[in-house]
LOMIDREN-14525 format. One record per residue: residue number from 1; residue in three letters; x negated, y negated, z of N, C-alpha, C, O in turn. Coordinates in nm, 4 decimals, padded with zeros to 6 digits. Atoms other than C-alpha are relative to their C-alpha. Example, Ala and Ser with C-alpha at 12.3 -4.5 7.8 and 13.67 -1.06 7.14 Angstrom:
BEGIN
R pos code      n_u      n_v      n_w     ca_u     ca_v     ca_w      c_u      c_v      c_w      o_u      o_v      o_w
R   1  ALA -00.0890  00.1190  00.0000 -01.2300  00.4500  00.7800 -00.0900 -00.1200  00.0000 -00.1936 -00.1181  00.0665
R   2  SER  00.0820  00.1190 -00.0060 -01.3670  00.1060  00.7140  00.0770 -00.1090  00.0730  00.0261 -00.2198  00.0899
END
This chain:
BEGIN
R pos code      n_u      n_v      n_w     ca_u     ca_v     ca_w      c_u      c_v      c_w      o_u      o_v      o_w
R   1  MET -00.0753 -00.0938 -00.0822 -05.7351  02.8641 -02.8459  00.0792 -00.0739  00.1084  00.1943 -00.0404  00.1360
R   2  LYS -00.0698  00.0747 -00.1047 -05.6490  02.6151 -02.5724  00.1218 -00.0731 -00.0555  00.2256 -00.0800  00.0103
R   3  ASN -00.1138  00.0702  00.0606 -05.4259  02.4171 -02.8094  00.1150  00.0944 -00.0271  00.2312  00.0578 -00.0094
R   4  LYS -00.1049 -00.0989  00.0261 -05.2375  02.7340 -02.9063  00.0708  00.0362  00.1305  00.1937  00.0416  00.1341
R   5  ASN -00.0601 -00.0329 -00.1295 -05.1819  02.8279 -02.5398  00.0859 -00.1146  00.0517  00.1932 -00.0925  00.1077
R   6  PHE -00.0761  00.1169 -00.0434 -05.0671  02.4756 -02.4635  00.1291 -00.0126 -00.0802  00.2343 -00.0453 -00.0254
R   7  ALA -00.1190  00.0067  00.0863 -04.8278  02.4824 -02.7594  00.1028  00.1049  00.0419  00.2228  00.0772  00.0436
R   8  VAL -00.0911 -00.1064 -00.0458 -04.6807  02.8143 -02.6378  00.0637 -00.0401  00.1326  00.1830 -00.0175  00.1531
R   9  LEU -00.0525  00.0456 -00.1293 -04.6419  02.6699 -02.2866  00.1080 -00.1068 -00.0199  00.2131 -00.1019  00.0441
R  10  ILE -00.0978  00.1060  00.0273 -04.4617  02.3626 -02.4209  00.1257  00.0592 -00.0638  00.2374  00.0228 -00.0270
R  11  GLU -00.1158 -00.0642  00.0630 -04.2388  02.5777 -02.6439  00.0818  00.0768  00.1040  00.2048  00.0721  00.1022
R  12  GLY -00.0699 -00.0726 -00.1060 -04.1553  02.7979 -02.3432  00.0814 -00.0930  00.0881  00.1957 -00.0629  00.1226
R  13  ALA -00.0715  00.0973 -00.0837 -04.0609  02.4956 -02.1355  00.1233 -00.0543 -00.0721  00.2291 -00.0713 -00.0115
R  14  LEU -00.1143  00.0486  00.0778 -03.8377  02.3659 -02.4143  00.1090  00.1067 -00.0105  00.2276  00.0754 -00.0001
R  15  MET -00.0989 -00.1082  00.0097 -03.6691  02.7057 -02.4548  00.0739  00.0174  00.1325  00.1948  00.0405  00.1337
R  16  ILE -00.0633 -00.0093 -00.1319 -03.6030  02.7216 -02.0808  00.1007 -00.1138  00.0179  00.2120 -00.0926  00.0661
R  17  ALA -00.0899  00.1163 -00.0119 -03.4522  02.3723 -02.0900  00.1244  00.0172 -00.0879  00.2357 -00.0130 -00.0448
R  18  ILE -00.1142 -00.0213  00.0892 -03.2325  02.4594 -02.3902  00.0922  00.1075  00.0569  00.2145  00.0947  00.0507
R  19  SER -00.0806 -00.1057 -00.0627 -03.1189  02.7793 -02.2148  00.0840 -00.0563  00.1134  00.2021 -00.0242  00.1268
R  20  LEU -00.0722  00.0589 -00.1125 -03.0244  02.5806 -01.9080  00.1163 -00.0861 -00.0487  00.2259 -00.0788  00.0067
R  21  ILE -00.1071  00.0840  00.0546 -02.8235  02.3304 -02.1130  00.1124  00.0871 -00.0561  00.2300  00.0605 -00.0313
R  22  LEU -00.1017 -00.0888  00.0577 -02.6455  02.6103 -02.3024  00.0781  00.0760  00.1080  00.1931  00.1139  00.0860
R  23  SER -00.0683 -00.0734 -00.1073 -02.5604  02.7817 -01.9726  00.1185 -00.0778  00.0577  00.2041 -00.0205  00.1251
R  24  PHE -00.1126  00.0806 -00.0483 -02.3249  02.4933 -01.8933  00.1204  00.0057 -00.0940  00.2293 -00.0384 -00.0573
R  25  VAL -00.1093 -00.0136  00.0956 -02.1135  02.5662 -02.2035  00.0566  00.1407  00.0157  00.0136  00.2342 -00.0519
R  26  LYS -00.0548 -00.1299 -00.0365 -01.9057  02.8505 -02.0616  00.1279  00.0299 -00.0771  00.2210 -00.0505 -00.0806
R  27  LEU -00.1200 -00.0462  00.0688 -01.6560  03.0442 -02.2689  00.0869  00.0834  00.0940  00.2083  00.0934  00.0761
R  28  PHE -00.0678 -00.0816 -00.1009 -01.5664  03.2697 -01.9722 -00.0853 -00.0017  00.1253 -00.2073  00.0123  00.1173
R  29  GLN  00.0706  00.0010 -00.1279 -01.6599  03.2501 -01.6035  00.0531  00.1137  00.0863  00.1719  00.1162  00.1187
R  30  ALA -00.0401 -00.1093 -00.0888 -01.6528  03.5670 -01.3909  00.0129 -00.0544  00.1424 -00.0576 -00.1486  00.1785
R  31  PRO -00.0292  00.0588 -00.1310 -01.5224  03.5111 -01.0369 -00.1161 -00.0006  00.0998 -00.1242 -00.0910  00.1830
R  32  TYR  00.1087 -00.0077 -00.0984 -01.8366  03.6161 -00.8449 -00.1366 -00.0204 -00.0635 -00.2366  00.0327 -00.0152
R  33  GLY  00.1262  00.0248  00.0687 -02.1036  03.4961 -01.0826 -00.0030  00.0707 -00.1341  00.0618  00.1734 -00.1540
R  34  GLY  00.0072 -00.0529  00.1350 -02.1902  03.5626 -01.4424  00.0987 -00.0712 -00.0890  00.2084 -00.1073 -00.0465
R  35  SER -00.0881  00.0685  00.0941 -02.0437  03.4031 -01.7503 -00.0402  00.0322 -00.1426 -00.1522  00.0754 -00.1700
R  36  VAL  00.0273 -00.0068  00.1433 -02.0170  03.4198 -02.1257 -00.0220 -00.1438 -00.0433  00.0645 -00.2294 -00.0252
R  37  THR  00.0361  00.1363  00.0381 -02.1907  03.1144 -02.2641 -00.0146 -00.0111 -00.1517  00.0044  00.0855 -00.2256
R  38  LEU  00.0230  00.0244  00.1411 -02.2614  02.9621 -02.5988 -00.1442  00.0361 -00.0370 -00.2146 -00.0415 -00.1018
R  39  GLY  00.1324 -00.0497  00.0379 -02.5801  03.1669 -02.6312 -00.1135 -00.0463  00.0884 -00.2219 -00.0765  00.0385
R  40  SER  00.1046  00.0506 -00.0891 -02.7758  03.0636 -02.3229 -00.1241  00.0898  00.0056 -00.2316  00.0432  00.0433
R  41  MET  00.1170 -00.0881 -00.0021 -03.0038  03.3686 -02.3519 -00.0779 -00.0045 -00.1314 -00.1899  00.0460 -00.1386
R  42  VAL  00.0643  00.0049  00.1320 -03.0886  03.3001 -02.7173 -00.1405 -00.0614  00.0060 -00.2340 -00.0008 -00.0463
R  43  PRO  00.1348  00.0582  00.0006 -03.3826  03.0635 -02.6505 -00.1051  00.0873  00.0691 -00.2187  00.0951  00.0222
R  44  ILE  00.0964 -00.0844 -00.0705 -03.5481  03.3006 -02.4004 -00.0327  00.1235 -00.0839 -00.1492  00.1616 -00.0950
R  45  ILE  00.0234 -00.1177  00.0838 -03.5035  03.6038 -02.6264 -00.0771 -00.0390 -00.1255 -00.1681  00.0329 -00.1667
R  46  LEU  00.0715  00.0496  00.1171 -03.6179  03.4051 -02.9288 -00.1472 -00.0235  00.0340 -00.2362  00.0150 -00.0418
R  47  PHE  00.1371  00.0255 -00.0460 -03.9262  03.2936 -02.7359 -00.0747  00.1318  00.0200 -00.1918  00.1428 -00.0162
R  48  SER  00.0609 -00.1316 -00.0215 -03.9948  03.6566 -02.6372 -00.0319  00.0678 -00.1325 -00.1382  00.1280 -00.1476
R  49  LEU  00.0234 -00.0591  00.1313 -03.9589  03.7741 -02.9967 -00.1161 -00.0683 -00.0718 -00.1904 -00.0034 -00.1454
R  50  ARG  00.1074  00.0750  00.0663 -04.1980  03.5029 -03.1142 -00.1357  00.0205  00.0664 -00.2374  00.0303 -00.0024
R  51  HIS  00.1281  00.0044 -00.0711 -04.4645  03.5255 -02.8429 -00.0309  00.1233  00.0834 -00.1368  00.1302  00.1458
R  52  GLY  00.0294 -00.1251 -00.0687 -04.4357  03.8703 -02.6886  00.0591  00.0095  00.1397  00.1196 -00.0839  00.1923
R  53  THR -00.0628 -00.0363 -00.1270 -04.3344  04.0333 -02.3655 -00.0479 -00.0842  00.1180  00.0339 -00.1318  00.1967
R  54  VAL  00.0530  00.0719 -00.1170 -04.5647  03.8584 -02.1173  00.0514 -00.1443  00.0020  00.0974 -00.1934  00.1051
R  55  ALA -00.0498  00.1377  00.0066 -04.4718  03.5098 -02.2362  00.1505 -00.0026  00.0258  00.2003 -00.0915  00.0949
R  56  GLY -00.1447 -00.0072 -00.0200 -04.1037  03.6126 -02.2463  00.0376  00.0259  00.1445  00.1307 -00.0354  00.1968
R  57  LEU -00.0259 -00.0276 -00.1417 -04.1122  03.7570 -01.8950 -00.0218 -00.1253  00.0841  00.0571 -00.1556  00.1736
R  58  SER  00.0300  00.1226 -00.0753 -04.2706  03.4374 -01.7649  00.1092 -00.1048 -00.0177  00.1545 -00.1660  00.0790
R  59  ALA -00.1064  00.0975  00.0260 -04.0135  03.2154 -01.9334  00.1308  00.0434  00.0658  00.2029 -00.0393  00.1216
R  60  GLY -00.1226 -00.0514 -00.0612 -03.7299  03.4390 -01.8130  00.0014 -00.0182  00.1511  00.1033 -00.0568  00.2083
R  61  VAL  00.0081  00.0177 -00.1462 -03.8484  03.4305 -01.4516  00.0196 -00.1472  00.0356  00.0936 -00.1798  00.1284
R  62  ALA -00.0159  00.1438 -00.0260 -03.8791  03.0513 -01.4635  00.1459 -00.0423 -00.0191  00.1999 -00.1190  00.0607
R  63  TYR -00.1413  00.0305  00.0250 -03.5291  03.0288 -01.6133  00.0879  00.0550  00.1128  00.1841 -00.0098  00.1540
R  64  GLY -00.0745 -00.0586 -00.1107 -03.3997  03.2613 -01.3405 -00.0057 -00.0868  00.1251  00.0947 -00.1028  00.1945
R  65  PHE  00.0114  00.0895 -00.1154 -03.5335  03.0294 -01.0712  00.0815 -00.1275 -00.0204  00.1411 -00.1792  00.0742
R  66  LEU -00.0838  00.1177  00.0276 -03.3655  02.7338 -01.2417  00.1476  00.0320  00.0191  00.2221 -00.0484  00.0752
R  67  GLN -00.1394 -00.0410 -00.0203 -03.0356  02.9248 -01.2489  00.0322  00.0100  00.1493  00.1419 -00.0256  00.1923
R  68  LEU -00.0194 -00.0092 -00.1454 -03.0791  02.9920 -00.8771  00.0200 -00.1381  00.0610  00.1015 -00.1550  00.1517
R  69  ILE -00.0124  00.1359 -00.0523 -03.1200  02.6205 -00.8125  00.1329 -00.0630 -00.0429  00.1998 -00.1286  00.0369
R  70  VAL -00.1165  00.0680  00.0572 -02.8333  02.5098 -01.0385  00.1315  00.0676  00.0378  00.2273 -00.0007  00.0741
R  71  GLU -00.1247 -00.0723 -00.0264 -02.5707  02.7830 -00.9821 -00.0242  00.1191  00.0929 -00.0108  00.2338  00.0501
R  72  PRO  00.0318 -00.1118 -00.0894 -02.6616  02.9890 -00.6747  00.1249  00.0747  00.0483  00.2298  00.0150  00.0722
R  73  TYR -00.1008 -00.0846 -00.0651 -02.4504  03.2780 -00.5480 -00.0811  00.0971  00.0843 -00.1323  00.1970  00.0337
R  74  ILE  00.0950 -00.0703 -00.0855 -02.6380  03.4155 -00.2498  00.0721  00.0759  00.1106  00.1533  00.0188  00.1833
R  75  VAL -00.0506 -00.0789 -00.1119 -02.5456  03.7000 -00.0150 -00.1132  00.0657  00.0784 -00.0944  00.1044  00.1937
R  76  HIS  00.1128 -00.0662 -00.0648 -02.8894  03.8446  00.0662 -00.1285 -00.0374 -00.0753 -00.1238 -00.0579 -00.1966
R  77  PRO  00.1250  00.0359  00.0690 -03.2567  03.7620 -00.0096 -00.0394  00.0966 -00.1132 -00.0893  00.0523 -00.2167
R  78  VAL  00.0336 -00.0958  00.1060 -03.3083  04.0837 -00.2107  00.0956 -00.0168 -00.1188  00.0550 -00.0026 -00.2341
R  79  GLN -00.0971  00.0257  00.1071 -02.9896  04.0112 -00.4078 -00.0435 -00.1203 -00.0824 -00.0258 -00.1215 -00.2042
R  80  VAL  00.0486  00.1182  00.0712 -03.1377  03.6726 -00.4970 -00.1074  00.0410 -00.1013 -00.1055 -00.0042 -00.2158
R  81  ILE  00.1069 -00.0460  00.0900 -03.4441  03.8439 -00.6465  00.0588  00.0796 -00.1162  00.0209  00.0584 -00.2314
R  82  LEU -00.0596 -00.0822  00.1056 -03.2331  04.0973 -00.8386  00.0819 -00.0820 -00.0989  00.0763 -00.0568 -00.2193
R  83  ASP -00.0928  00.0742  00.0856 -02.9829  03.8443 -00.9746 -00.0589 -00.1231 -00.0676  00.0031 -00.1790 -00.1581
R  84  TYR  00.0550  00.1213  00.0608 -03.2132  03.5574 -01.0617 -00.1363  00.0245 -00.0668 -00.1384  00.0481 -00.1876
R  85  PRO  00.1260 -00.0128  00.0750 -03.5883  03.5906 -01.1330 -00.0175  00.1354 -00.0699 -00.0689  00.1400 -00.1817
R  86  LEU  00.0179 -00.1306  00.0635 -03.5824  03.9649 -01.2038  00.0945  00.0173 -00.1189  00.0508  00.0553 -00.2275
R  87  ALA -00.0984 -00.0189  00.1072 -03.2614  03.9736 -01.4103 -00.0347 -00.0834 -00.1232 -00.0359 -00.0318 -00.2350
R  88  PHE  00.0305  00.0859  00.1144 -03.3544  03.6776 -01.6280 -00.1408  00.0262 -00.0535 -00.1663  00.0106 -00.1729
R  89  GLY  00.1347 -00.0357  00.0449 -03.7201  03.7789 -01.6382  00.0014  00.1182 -00.0947 -00.0766  00.1228 -00.1898
R  90  LEU -00.0074 -00.1187  00.0851 -03.6227  04.1120 -01.7924  00.0426 -00.0313 -00.1428  00.0253  00.0521 -00.2317
R  91  LEU -00.0290  00.0409  00.1371 -03.4960  03.9221 -02.0956 -00.1273 -00.0001 -00.0846 -00.1222  00.0152 -00.2067
R  92  GLY  00.1288  00.0011  00.0691 -03.8650  03.9034 -02.1832 -00.0353  00.1318 -00.0663 -00.1220  00.1358 -00.1536
R  93  PHE  00.0254 -00.1292  00.0644 -03.8588  04.2741 -02.2734  00.0412  00.0002 -00.1466  00.0076  00.0928 -00.2205
R  94  ALA -00.0317  00.0131  00.1428 -03.7140  04.1589 -02.6048 -00.1290 -00.0030 -00.0817 -00.1306  00.0389 -00.1975
R  95  GLY  00.1284  00.0085  00.0681 -04.0778  04.0984 -02.6949 -00.0625  00.1338 -00.0329 -00.1565  00.1401 -00.1121
R  96  LEU  00.0520 -00.1339  00.0327 -04.1422  04.4736 -02.7011  00.0386  00.0427 -00.1411 -00.0285  00.1262 -00.2017
R  97  PHE -00.0474 -00.0327  00.1347 -03.9488  04.4919 -03.0287  00.0016 -00.1259 -00.0854  00.1069 -00.1685 -00.1327
R  98  ARG  00.0102  00.1268  00.0713 -04.0735  04.1806 -03.2045  00.0432  00.0099 -00.1458  00.0810 -00.0907 -00.2057
R  99  ASN -00.0383 -00.0161  00.1400 -03.9971  04.3265 -03.5481  00.1427  00.0507 -00.0178  00.1872  00.0748 -00.1300
R 100  ASN -00.1369 -00.0487  00.0077 -03.6457  04.4421 -03.4619  00.0873 -00.0856  00.0922  00.0929 -00.0631  00.2131
R 101  VAL -00.0792  00.0959 -00.0774 -03.4124  04.1636 -03.3507  00.1097  00.0698  00.0797  00.1366  00.0320  00.1937
R 102  PHE -00.1077 -00.0701 -00.0696 -03.1315  04.4046 -03.2598 -00.0539  00.0720  00.1230 -00.0020  00.0538  00.2331
R 103  LEU  00.0554 -00.0746 -00.1143 -03.3442  04.6324 -03.0401 -00.0594 -00.0934  00.1045 -00.0436 -00.0706  00.2244
R 104  GLY  00.0568  00.0959 -00.0944 -03.5284  04.3387 -02.8859  00.1069 -00.0684  00.0828  00.0965 -00.0764  00.2052
R 105  SER -00.1099  00.0667 -00.0714 -03.2088  04.1544 -02.7993  00.0690  00.0968  00.0943  00.0995  00.0632  00.2087
R 106  PHE -00.0677 -00.1003 -00.0824 -03.0477  04.4735 -02.6724 -00.0824  00.0338  00.1239 -00.0293  00.0369  00.2349
R 107  LEU  00.0833 -00.0388 -00.1136 -03.3433  04.5716 -02.4535 -00.0080 -00.1111  00.1039  00.0018 -00.0844  00.2237
R 108  GLY  00.0064  00.1116 -00.0940 -03.3754  04.2251 -02.2999  00.1286 -00.0148  00.0806  00.1249 -00.0295  00.2028
R 109  ILE -00.1278  00.0174 -00.0693 -03.0064  04.1968 -02.2185  00.0358  00.1246  00.0810  00.0982  00.1133  00.1865
R 110  PHE -00.0240 -00.1212 -00.0778 -02.9850  04.5609 -02.1074 -00.0826 -00.0017  00.1289 -00.0351  00.0434  00.2332
R 111  GLY  00.0805  00.0160 -00.1216 -03.2702  04.4920 -01.8631  00.0689 -00.0913  00.0995  00.0732 -00.0624  00.2190
R 112  ARG -00.0752  00.0918 -00.0872 -03.0724  04.1991 -01.7258  00.1214  00.0723  00.0590  00.1495  00.0607  00.1783
R 113  PHE -00.1167 -00.0755 -00.0469 -02.7629  04.4213 -01.7046 -00.0394  00.0949  00.1134  00.0288  00.0999  00.2157
R 114  LEU  00.0415 -00.0962 -00.1031 -02.9524  04.6873 -01.5050 -00.0290 -00.0689  00.1326  00.0060 -00.0168  00.2385
R 115  SER  00.0303  00.0729 -00.1234 -03.0744  04.4306 -01.2539  00.1282 -00.0468  00.0690  00.1417 -00.0327  00.1905
R 116  HIS -00.1280  00.0423 -00.0572 -02.7243  04.2859 -01.2043  00.0821  00.1209  00.0471  00.1490  00.1149  00.1502
R 117  PHE -00.0709 -00.1227 -00.0369 -02.5772  04.6386 -01.1964 -00.0481  00.0497  00.1364  00.0328  00.0815  00.2236
R 118  LEU  00.0577 -00.0446 -00.1270 -02.8137  04.7393 -00.9152  00.0408 -00.0935  00.1135  00.0769 -00.0478  00.2219
R 119  SER -00.0438  00.0970 -00.1001 -02.7347  04.4202 -00.7262  00.1467  00.0211  00.0353  00.1840  00.0143  00.1524
R 120  GLY -00.1425 -00.0233 -00.0236 -02.3620  04.4904 -00.7683  00.0251  00.1236  00.0842  00.1095  00.1222  00.1738
R 121  VAL -00.0166 -00.1251 -00.0757 -02.3925  04.8448 -00.6366 -00.0432 -00.0192  00.1451  00.0239  00.0280  00.2370
R 122  ILE  00.0555  00.0146 -00.1355 -02.6021  04.7425 -00.3357  00.0721 -00.1080  00.0809  00.1065 -00.0862  00.1971
R 123  PHE -00.0453  00.1153 -00.0773 -02.4621  04.4032 -00.2387  00.1457 -00.0397 -00.0211  00.2009 -00.1148  00.0594
R 124  PHE -00.1368  00.0422  00.0282 -02.1168  04.3698 -00.3936  00.0980  00.1168 -00.0022  00.2060  00.1054 -00.0600
R 125  ALA -00.0880 -00.1172 -00.0033 -01.9666  04.7149 -00.3309  00.1339 -00.0324  00.0656  00.2370  00.0223  00.0263
R 126  SER -00.1241  00.0338 -00.0706 -01.7095  04.5617 -00.0967  00.0981 -00.0785 -00.0889  00.2154 -00.0918 -00.0539
R 127  TYR -00.0862  00.0748  00.0921 -01.5709  04.3579 -00.3891  00.0800  00.0934 -00.0915  00.1773  00.0518 -00.1542
R 128  ALA -00.0696 -00.0966  00.0862 -01.4632  04.6731 -00.5734  00.1409  00.0249  00.0540  00.1607  00.0298  00.1754
R 129  PRO -00.1356 -00.0322 -00.0462 -01.0889  04.7461 -00.5628 -00.0006  00.1316  00.0787 -00.0798  00.2220  00.0521
R 130  LYS -00.0071 -00.1182 -00.0862 -00.9930  05.0031 -00.3020  00.0158  00.1271 -00.0848  00.1020  00.1352 -00.1722
R 131  GLY -00.0047 -00.1278  00.0694 -01.0577  05.3560 -00.4278 -00.0796  00.0043 -00.1302 -00.0929  00.1110 -00.1903
R 132  MET  00.0764  00.0026  00.1249 -01.2666  05.2444 -00.7275 -00.1460  00.0323  00.0269 -00.2044 -00.0169  00.1234
R 133  ASN  00.1411 -00.0337 -00.0110 -01.6122  05.3928 -00.7749 -00.0835 -00.1270 -00.0151 -00.0632 -00.2043 -00.1087
R 134  VAL  00.0795  00.1228 -00.0015 -01.8687  05.1220 -00.6967 -00.0905 -00.0099 -00.1229 -00.1165 -00.1202 -00.1711
R 135  TYR  00.0841  00.0013  00.1199 -02.0914  05.2234 -00.9906  00.0813 -00.0435 -00.1221  00.0351 -00.1220 -00.2048
R 136  LEU -00.0883  00.0382  00.1099 -01.8012  05.1940 -01.2315  00.0367 -00.1478  00.0114  00.0367 -00.2203 -00.0881
R 137  TYR -00.0347  00.1402 -00.0217 -01.6987  04.8621 -01.0772 -00.1144 -00.0919 -00.0430 -00.0920 -00.1891 -00.1151
R 138  SER  00.1143  00.0843  00.0331 -02.0483  04.7158 -01.1097 -00.0265  00.0003 -00.1503 -00.0573 -00.1038 -00.2083
R 139  ALA  00.0209 -00.0085  00.1453 -02.0838  04.8416 -01.4684  00.1058 -00.0808 -00.0754  00.0730 -00.1540 -00.1689
R 140  LEU -00.1077  00.0729  00.0670 -01.7445  04.7007 -01.5710 -00.0104 -00.1505  00.0238  00.0072 -00.2305 -00.0681
R 141  TYR  00.0085  00.1431 -00.0322 -01.7920  04.3704 -01.3912 -00.1122 -00.0652 -00.0803 -00.0905 -00.1657 -00.1479
R 142  ASN  00.1143  00.0607  00.0681 -02.1376  04.3016 -01.5319  00.0089  00.0148 -00.1511 -00.0357 -00.0730 -00.2250
R 143  GLY -00.0191 -00.0185  00.1434 -02.0531  04.4442 -01.8723  00.1016 -00.0958 -00.0583  00.0951 -00.1295 -00.1765
R 144  SER -00.1065  00.0883  00.0496 -01.7497  04.2154 -01.8965 -00.0529 -00.1330 -00.0516  00.0107 -00.1961 -00.1360
R 145  TYR  00.0568  00.1241  00.0529 -01.9733  03.9155 -01.9524 -00.1298  00.0225 -00.0767 -00.1642 -00.0579 -00.1635
R 146  LEU  00.1260 -00.0207  00.0709 -02.3021  04.0664 -02.0700  00.0178  00.0625 -00.1387 -00.0640  00.0378 -00.2273
R 147  LEU -00.0234 -00.0546  00.1337 -02.1573  04.2629 -02.3631  00.0371 -00.1119 -00.0988 -00.0221 -00.1194 -00.2065
R 148  PRO -00.0268  00.1127  00.0908 -01.9970  03.9515 -02.5190 -00.1223 -00.0915 -00.0170 -00.1469 -00.1448 -00.1252
R 149  GLU  00.1210  00.0836  00.0068 -02.3148  03.7599 -02.4357 -00.1032  00.0621 -00.0951 -00.1711 -00.0096 -00.1686
R 150  PHE  00.0899 -00.0691  00.0932 -02.5192  04.0241 -02.6223  00.0450 -00.0221 -00.1448 -00.0370 -00.0512 -00.2318
R 151  ILE -00.0525  00.0172  00.1360 -02.2928  03.9986 -02.9280 -00.0277 -00.1419 -00.0498 -00.0736 -00.1608 -00.1625
R 152  ILE  00.0258  00.1395  00.0368 -02.3185  03.6192 -02.9314 -00.1490 -00.0212 -00.0263 -00.1869 -00.0844 -00.1250
R 153  THR  00.1449  00.0159  00.0129 -02.6962  03.6351 -02.8821 -00.0505  00.0626 -00.1290 -00.1249 -00.0001 -00.2044
R 154  PHE  00.0477 -00.0687  00.1205 -02.7536  03.8905 -03.1567  00.0460 -00.0712 -00.1265 -00.0330 -00.0910 -00.2188
R 155  VAL -00.0525  00.0673  00.1193 -02.5288  03.7137 -03.4072 -00.0745 -00.1313 -00.0237 -00.1134 -00.1608 -00.1367
R 156  LEU  00.0700  00.1275  00.0161 -02.6933  03.3764 -03.3417 -00.1437  00.0196 -00.0460 -00.1904 -00.0498 -00.1363
R 157  ILE  00.1403 -00.0202  00.0372 -03.0476  03.5107 -03.3628 -00.0117  00.0588 -00.1399 -00.0896  00.0093 -00.2214
R 158  ARG  00.0170 -00.0723  00.1265 -03.0008  03.7455 -03.6576  00.0572 -00.0748 -00.1200 -00.0055 -00.0800 -00.2258
R 159  PHE -00.0661  00.0554  00.1169 -02.7608  03.5583 -03.8784 -00.0078 -00.1525 -00.0107  00.0193 -00.2086 -00.1169
R 160  VAL  00.0084  00.1460  00.0058 -02.8135  03.1937 -03.7869 -00.1460 -00.0466  00.0050 -00.1877 -00.1301 -00.0753
R 161  LEU  00.1351  00.0506 -00.0217 -03.1711  03.1504 -03.6664 -00.1107  00.0824 -00.0644 -00.2212  00.0313 -00.0827
R 162  TYR  00.1059 -00.0903  00.0474 -03.3623  03.4466 -03.8127 -00.0791 -00.0577 -00.1165 -00.2019 -00.0632 -00.1107
R 163  ASN  00.0694  00.0507  00.1186 -03.4436  03.2957 -04.1518 -00.0777 -00.1276  00.0279 -00.1806 -00.1520 -00.0351
R 164  LYS  00.0647  00.1268 -00.0283 -03.5391  02.9603 -04.0033 -00.1142  00.0120  00.1007 -00.2118 -00.0626  00.0925
R 165  VAL  00.0968 -00.0041 -00.1087 -03.7391  03.0691 -03.6996 -00.0883  00.1232 -00.0026 -00.2107  00.1105 -00.0001
R 166  LEU  00.0785 -00.1217 -00.0149 -03.8481  03.4318 -03.6922 -00.0634  00.0479 -00.1301 -00.1815  00.0827 -00.1315
R 167  LYS  00.0484 -00.0556  00.1260 -03.8851  03.5376 -04.0553 -00.1245 -00.0733 -00.0499 -00.2157 -00.0107 -00.1041
R 168  ASN  00.1114  00.0799  00.0509 -04.1253  03.2536 -04.1383 -00.1294  00.0210  00.0780 -00.2367 -00.0120  00.0275
R 169  ILE  00.1217 -00.0186 -00.0794 -04.3695  03.3458 -03.8624 -00.0661  00.1336 -00.0298 -00.1870  00.1481 -00.0122
R 170  ARG  00.0544 -00.1350  00.0183 -04.4141  03.7097 -03.9544 -00.0875  00.0095 -00.1219 -00.1410  00.1163 -00.1513
END
């Protein structure tokens, strides 16, 4: 049992490291944070699908803290929690749908979206164009990079990695 737990811990650390490396390959960079990457959420979601929600949440939170160290955008201490450990930690909810890659990927990334959306409404309302609803602004801003990121993540997991990584474990 200890060897299995150690193996999961090592795999989690490797997935976090791979996510961090992939986060530097940006296809689009939003002006106030957020980007479309070459699948930086894939390793965390894959880890969650393989090992479940708790392990995925832990890996996501750790990855969120690394993102805070590497690419911080700080306006308030609560915003830091919403945009880093909580947002990336919620990727671990992919583990709730371990047998459905689409729903798992969607739920994990939607959880991240909700955390960034809330942060946008509370802390970045002043960034919205004059007269624009702050809820709409936050949804559009965060959706502009998380929707493409979801598509990239799902395609990579389902059509590139599924047969090699997930299918063989089930």
